[in-house]
N, C-alpha and C positions, 0 to 999 in steps of 0.2 A: 406798602410801607408802613410800619407801625409808628404811632405817635409814642411820645414820650411816656405818658401816662400809662397807655396800653402795654409798652414794652417792660415797665417796671413791675406791673401788676402780673405779667405773665412770667417773670422771673422765677417766683416761688413755685408755680405749678410746674415749671419746665425742670427745675431742679429736683422735684418729688418724683415727676415721671422719668427722668433720667435715672435717677437711683433706683427705681422699680426696674426698669429696663435692664440696667445692669446687672442687678441681683438676679433676675429671670434669665439672662443670657449665660451668667456664670452656673447657675444651676443646671441649665441645659447642657452645657459643655461637660460638666462633671457627671451628669446622667450617661451621656453618649460614651464617655470614656469608660464608665464602670461596666456598661453593657459589653464593649469591645474586649475589656480586660477579661470579663467572666467567660465570653466566647472563645477568646484565645487559650484560656486555661482548660477549658472542656475539650478543645480539639487539638491541644498540644501533644507531642509525641512523648508517651510515657517513659521512653528510651532516652529523650533528651528534653527534659522538662525546663520550663524558664526558671533562671536562677534569680536569686534575690537582687543582683545588681541590675539585671535587665527590669525587674518590676520597679526598683526604686527610681530608675532611670525613666520609666514611662509615667511614674507619678509625679516626678519633678516636672516634665513636659507638660502635663494637664495643668499643674499649679501655675506654671509660668504663662501659659496661654490665657488661663483664667485671670491671673493678676494683670496681664496686658490688656485683656477687655475691660477691666475694671478702671485701670489707669486712663485709657481712652475715653471711657464714659465721663469719669470725673472731669478731665480736661475739657470735654465739650460743655459740660456743666459750667464750669468755670468761665470759659469763655463766653457762654451766654450772659453770665451775672455780669461780667466785665462790660459788655456791650450795654446791658441795660443801666449800668451805673455811669457809662459814657453819655448816654442818652439824657440822663437825669441831670448831669452836670452841664450838658450841652445846653439845656433848655435855658440857661442864662444869656446864650448868644441871641434868643429871640429878639427882634427889634434893632439890633446892632448892624451897622454896616460892615462888610468883610470884603477881603481880596481874595479871587479865585482865579486858578488857571484858565483863562479865557480871552478871547480877542472880541466878544460881543460886548457892545456898550448898552448901557440902561440909563435911560433919560430920566432926569427928575428935576422938576421946575424948569425946564428948559436947558439943563445943563447935563452933559455926559462926562463922566469922570472915569479914568483908567489909571493904570500903572504900568510899569515896566521893571524887570530886573535885568541888569547888566553884569555878565560875568567879569568885565574888565573894563577900564575907561575907555571912553570913545571921544574923538574929537568932533565927530558930527552925528547927531541922532534927529531923525525925523519921525513923525508919526502921521501915517495917511489915514484919514477917515474914509472908510468905504460904504456904499450903499449895500442893501442886500443883494443886489446884482453884481456887485464888484467894481461899480463906478466910484472914481474918486471924488468925494465932495470937498474934502478940504485938507490942507497939508499943515502940520505943526512943526516948525524948526524948533528944536530944544536946544540947539548948539551942543558945547562940549560938555560931557557929564562924566562924573567918576563910576566906579564900580558900586554896585549896590541898587537900591530901589528908588524910583522916580516916580511921581505922579503927574498928571496933566488934567486939564479941563477943556472941554470943547463946547463952544456955545452952540447948542442943538436947537435954539429957538425957532429958526427958519425952516428947520428939516420938516417936510411934510410926506415924506416916503411911508410906505406901508412896510412895516417890520422894523426891527431894531437894527442900526448901523454897527460896523465893526471897525476894526482898526488893524493897521499893519505897522510895525516898527522896524525901521533900518537903522542900524548902528555901524558905524566904521571907525577905523582908528588907522591913519595913513593909508586908507584906500581898502583896507582889509576890513571884512566883516567882523563885527563882535557879537558873540552869541548873546541872545536876551530871551526873556520869557514875557509873554504878555500877560498881564493881569486885569480883570474886570472888577468893578466894584459894584457891589448889590447888597440887597437888605434881607437878612435872615428871617423867614416866616414862621418856621417851626423845624424841628429836628426829630429823626426818627431812625429806625434801623431797617436793614435791608439785607437777607441772607447772612446775618451776624455781624454786619458792618454798619457803623454809624454813617447816616445820610443827613444832608442838609438841604431843606427847601427854601429857595430863594424867589425873590419877587419877580425877577425878570427873566429867569430860566429854569430849566427843568432841575430836580434835585441833583445833588452831586456829593460824591464821597467826602467825608470830613477830611481826608487826607489831602482833597484839592483846595482846602482853605489855607490860604498862605499868611493872612494877618486878620485880626480882628480889630477894627477902627473904634 
């Protein structure tokens, strides 16, 4: 994973290298076409030579292929630059708390905070705090909640287990399940890129894709 600084530094080199590669590929394609065309002209039937329309068509084809190659390389270069700009802008997130799609809790000063998104209103919402082995450590009854995002805190001062606890949300309306998404609160340590996508390194878990970040607190 690249850091924000190294990603930005490599952007210029990547652009230059990509442009050189695109030009080289285009020249190679043109050389192959010309060699094939000369060979075709040398071996054509004198009684049935290639007409101008055929030659024009083949010239148009090679120009189209070359153009597509150049467009593809340009798009790759633009994508790399965009990712680098994202990483630079994302550096402002370092040190901030964020909400990410996860049900793993991270403790901070004896408190574990999480959140949940409800697709619709619910007349009963409960959050079960689970040990790494799946044992129920505590149950938080949040009561009736409307659609949207809701946060909760769990007093983890007495938790002595190994590994971070997780949580399970159960939301119902009239006894029927309400779709929900578990969100964990964590702190951003750094940002970078991996395979052309921006990533966020968090304090209490492995790096996640930037698309997994649902809110910056």
